[in-house]
N, C-alpha and C positions, 0 to 999 in steps of 0.2 A: 621181696615178693617174687614169685615165680614168673617166668616169661608168659605174657598173655597168649591164650589160644586165639586163633583167627576165626571169625564168624562173618557170614554174609547176610545182610538184610535185603530182601526183595520187597520193595514197596514202590511201585512205578508211578502212581498217581492216586488221587487227584490232590489238589493243593491242601484242602482241609484234612484229607486222610493221612497225608504225610505227617502232619502235626499230631493226629490222633495216636500214631504209633510211638511218638517220642518218649513218653514216660516209661513204657515197657522196654524200649530199646535201651534207655539209660540204665535201668535196673539190671538188665541182662549183661550189659557191658561191665558194670561195676561189680556185681556180685559173682559173676562167672569168670571175671578177670579176662576180658576179651579185647582184642583189637577188631574194629569193625569196618567192613566195606559195605557199600549200599548200591543197589541197582535202581536207577530212576529214569524216567523218560527225559529226553534231552532238554525240554523246556524247564525242568526242575533241577538240573544238575548244579547250577550256580547256587540255588537255594539250599539244596541238601549239603553242599560243601560248607555251608555256614552252620550246620549242626555240629555242636562241639564234640560229640562222641564219634564222629565219622572220620576215618582216616583216608578213604579213597572212594570216589563215586564213579560207577561204571554206567555209561549211558546205554539205555535200551533203545535199539534202532527202530523206533516206532514207524518212521517213514523210510522208504527204500530198504525194507527189511532184508530182502534176499541179497541185495548188493552189499550190504554191510554185515551180513551174517557171519562170515569167516572172521573178520576182525573182532566182532563182538564175542564170539565163542572163545577166541584166543585170549581176550581180556578177561573173560569170565573164568577161564581155567588157568589163569596165570598163577593163582595161589591155590593151596589146598586148605580147606576149611574143616574145622571140627564140627561146626553147625551151620546150616542154612535155615533162616527163618523167613518163611513166605507170609508176609502180612497182607498180601493182596488177595490171594485165594482164587485167582482166575487161571484159565488155561495157559495164557502167555506167561504169567509169573511162575506157574508151576513148572513149565518147560525150562525156564531159567534156573529154577531150583534143581531140576534134574541134571542139567548140563554141568553145573558147577561141580567141582571135585570136592566131595564132602563126606564126612563120616556119618552125620545124622542130618536128615532132611525133615523139617517140621512145618506143617501147614496149619492154617487156622480153622476154627470150628465153622466158619461161614464160607468155606470153600464151595465152588460151583463150577459148572462147565466141564465136569469130569476131572478136575484138578486133583482129586483125591488119590488117583492111581500113581501120582508122582511123588507122594510123600511116604516116608517111613513111619511118621508119627503125626498125630493130630493133637493140638493144644486146646483143651477144653471141649465143652459140648455147646451146641448151637443154642443161643438165647438172645433174641433180638430185643428183649424188653430191658435194655440197659444202654448206657451211653457207649459210643464207639471207642472211647478211651478205655473204658472198663473191659470192653470186649477184647481189645488188644492185650490187656493185662493177663489174659489166659496163658500167654507164653511165659509169663513170670510164675504163675501158679503151677505150670507144667514142670518146673524145676523145684517146686516146693520153696520158692522164694517169697518174701513178704513185700507187697507193694508199699511204697512210701505213704505216710499219712497225707502229705501234700505232694501231689504229682509234680515232677520236675520236667520242664521243657527246655533242655539246654541248647540254646541257639544264640549266636552273636551276630547282630546286625551293625553296620556302620551308623554312627549317630548322625542325625539330621538336625542342624541348629535352626530353630524357629524364632523369628524376631517379632512375632505377632502377639497381641495381648491375650491373656487367659480370661476365661477358659477357652482352650483350643478344642473345638468339636469338629470331628471329621464325619462325613456322610458318604456311605458307599451304597448306591441305589440299585446295583445290577447284579444278577446272578445268571447262570446259564439256563435256568428254568423260568419260563414266563410266569408260572404259578407262584414263584417265590417273590416276585417283584411288586413293589408298592408303586402306585401311580406317581409319575414325576411331579404333578401339580401338588400332591400331598407333601413331597419332600420340600418343594419351594415354600409352601405354607409353614411347614415345620421349622425350616431354617430361620425364616422371619420371626416366628413366634419365640423361638429360643433366644435369638439375638436381641429382641426387644426386651426380654425379661432379664437376661444375665450379661448381655454385651459379649465381649470376647471376640473370637475370630472363628471363621468357618472355612472348612476345606472340603473339596469334592474329590473322591477317589474312584478309580476304575481302570479298566484296560482300554486300549485303543478302540475296541469294538463298542465300548460304552460311551464314546465321546458325544454322540448326538444326544443321548439321554441326559448326560451331565450338562451339556450346553443348554438344553431346554430348561433344566432345573435352574441353572445359573441365570438365564434371561428372565425367569419367572419370579425372581426375588428382588427385594429392595436392599438386600444385604450385600456388602462387599465380600466376595468369595474368592479364595485361592483355589483355582481349578487345576488339580494335578492329574486329572483323568488322562490316561495314555502317556503320561510324562515320566513314569518311573518303571524301573525293572522290579521284579519281585523282591530282590535283596534291598533295593532302595526303599520300596514300599514298607518293608519290615522296619527300617530305620525311622521312617516317618511315624508308623503306627505306635512305636514305643515313646514317641514324643507328645502324643495327644492326651488330653484329659479325658476324652470320651470318644468312642466310635459308635455311631448309630448306623445300623446296617441291616440289610436283608440276610437271609441264610446264605452264607458265602464262604469261600476259602479264606479271604482276608479276615473274616470274623474270628477264625481259629488262630490265625497268626497273632491278632491283637490280644486274645486271651492268653496265648502262650507267652507273650512278652509282658504281661501284667497290666495291660491297658483295659480299663473298664469298658464293657460292651453293653449297649442296649440293642437287642436283636428283635426284628420284626418277623414273625413266623406266620405263614399261611398254610401251604400244602404239606409241609414237612413237620417232623416231630421233634421238638426241642429236647425231649428226654433222650433222644439218640444222637442228635447232631447240634444241640444248642451250645452256646459258649460254655466251656468247661471251667469249673473252679468257682471260687467265691468272688463276690463283688460285681457280678453281672446281673442284668435283668432281661427277661423275655416278655414281649407283649404280643398278644394274639387277640383275634376277634372275640373268641370265647363263647359264642352262642350258636355256632353252626355244627350240626351233627355230622357233617361230611369231613370235618377236620380231625386228624390229618388224613388227606386222601393219598398222599405220596405220589401224585400224578403230575406229569409235566404239562398236561393240558387240563383245564378246568372240566370236571365231570358233572357239574350242575347243568340241568336242562337249559338254563339261561346263558351258560358259558360266561358268566359275569365276574368271576373271580371275587365274589363278595367277601371272602375271608380277608383279602387285602384292600379292596376298594372301600369297604365300610369300616376299616380301621382308621379312625379320624386323627388328623394331625394334632388337634387340641389335646386329645388323650395322650398321645405319644409325647407331646411337649411337657405336659404335667409330670409324666414319669421321668423324662430326661432331666428336668430342672430339679426334681427331688433327688435323683441320683447324683447330679452335680453338687448339690448341697451336702450330701452325705460324704462325698469324696473330697470336699473342700475346693471344688473347681468352679464355684459360682460367683467369683469376683476376684 
């Protein structure tokens, strides 16, 4: 085989979006015979280094930008690239695309903030009526390559040994949008309902910022819970996620991590659209209120006159528990 050409992926954030790009990046590397570098924000560097197809990660100086600018440009221009793929489509990612020494600079159909002027080519045409994974595959079609029948998310996390009984169900209650979040008391009721029906063990997940919510959920249950909220890095979280029988979560970045490593997901959706950002692939379930004309509003603050977030508030724990137990029975994790 000929020596690989070098390519640069620019995908700075966010957590879920990094995983959305992986199937396209994998095909580009394999079918174009590439070695890959990746530009990511500092908080994601350790995670992206776990992506099997990536040779080098270049941190984007999100903070102290001007102080770090010279060192960043030096790192970005240390190699000459055949291709730069900007999967972000924002002004800051487009600037990185332009600074890099490259023969071809390719941007996404969903570019904004004036990013278009920095690209030599655009992959695909804008179409928001599809999943973000399929949107990223525009880069594959741009080279007349064929997507895999089953998308591949090549990532390797360190294994985490769990000595608790099955089924091991993890609960992730928080996202960065208030309108995505399910009431903590609903999570407490759900945990007790599932544990009463199928036994097993329960885990709570989240960042340090989510600790008060997870502690509230924990204190509101009669179930013995392993509370890992704020106790894991992103890489460690990936290791835990691949060890669970089921993740029950709001629309969040770790939801996409779980689906990428093959862990079944039951996702609770309110303001956002699972057709675009739901767990990708087979074996997952999405549950929504289903009777509100305002869904999906795609808003960070409830737009209803009552500001009551009814799409999540009125999604009852009993209904979610029924679906979760059905899913556990299907995957053989109910005993």
